N, C-alpha and C positions, 0 to 999 in steps of 0.2 A: 876682613872693611866690605863695608853693606855697597854693593849698585848704584850707581849715580840713581836721584829720585826724578820721572820724569814728567809732564805734565799732560797728562795725556788726552786733551784735549786742544791740545799745543801742537803737540805731534801731530794729533790723526788728520786735522787742518796745511801741516805744512807739505803728508803724503799727498792728501788731494788735486790740497795747488798745483806738487808737482805736476805727479801723473797727471792730469788738467793742464797743465801751460805741455809737456811733451804731446796731449795726444790735437794740441788749438785750438781747444773751445776754450771760446767766451763763458763769465758765469753764467750768465743767459740762457748758453747753448747749452751747458751742462746740468743748467734748474727745468730747463725746458724739457731735456736726455731724458734727466731723474724724476720728473715731475715734485717738484719741490720752484719754493720758492725763491727765489735771485738772491733776493736777501738772508737769506737763508745760507744759504750755499755760502755767500762769505764770510756770516756773522763766522763758519764749521770752520771756515778756512785761518780766519783771525781764534782759533779757541777758545773763540763764549757761547757754547754753545757746546750740549751732552745731549750728542746724537743717540738714537734709540734704532737700534739691531734694524731695522727695516727700510732704515734709510741708506742707513751702512748700504745694505744689499742693493737699494735701487737707485745710489751711486755707482757703485763695480760694475754694477748692467752697461751702463748707461757711456762705462770712462774701455768697458770692453778689459774687468783686469780680474783679477781672485782677489778676494774680500783679503784677508791676508798680506798682500799688498796695501793698503792702505792703510792696516797695524802694525805694517814693520817699524820695529822701532821699541816696542812695549814691554815692556819686560819681566813675566811672571814672578816671581817665588814661591818655592817647592807646594805650598799652601794654595798655593795657585791666585790668592792677590796681589794683584798690582799695584806694583809702588809708581808710588806718588800719590798726589792728591793732589788735586783745584784746587782746593781748600778757599773756607771761604772765613 
């Protein structure tokens, strides 16, 4: 049986929202700390944006967490490909 497919942008966004709320940050405060725009942070949390690695690093730094915490729940196969697609 194949692993359950995940939408990586939705999973990342849910992780980001959870960690932001645990820290007590508003989207605006997190955006300010990570040098990103508030509406961009909101779109990432909703899984609407395919975020760049440098922005993942900036968000992790602002949240004082490892980047791995933001990527939690994403399942990579033995071939290194992510299961699931954001697909159009």
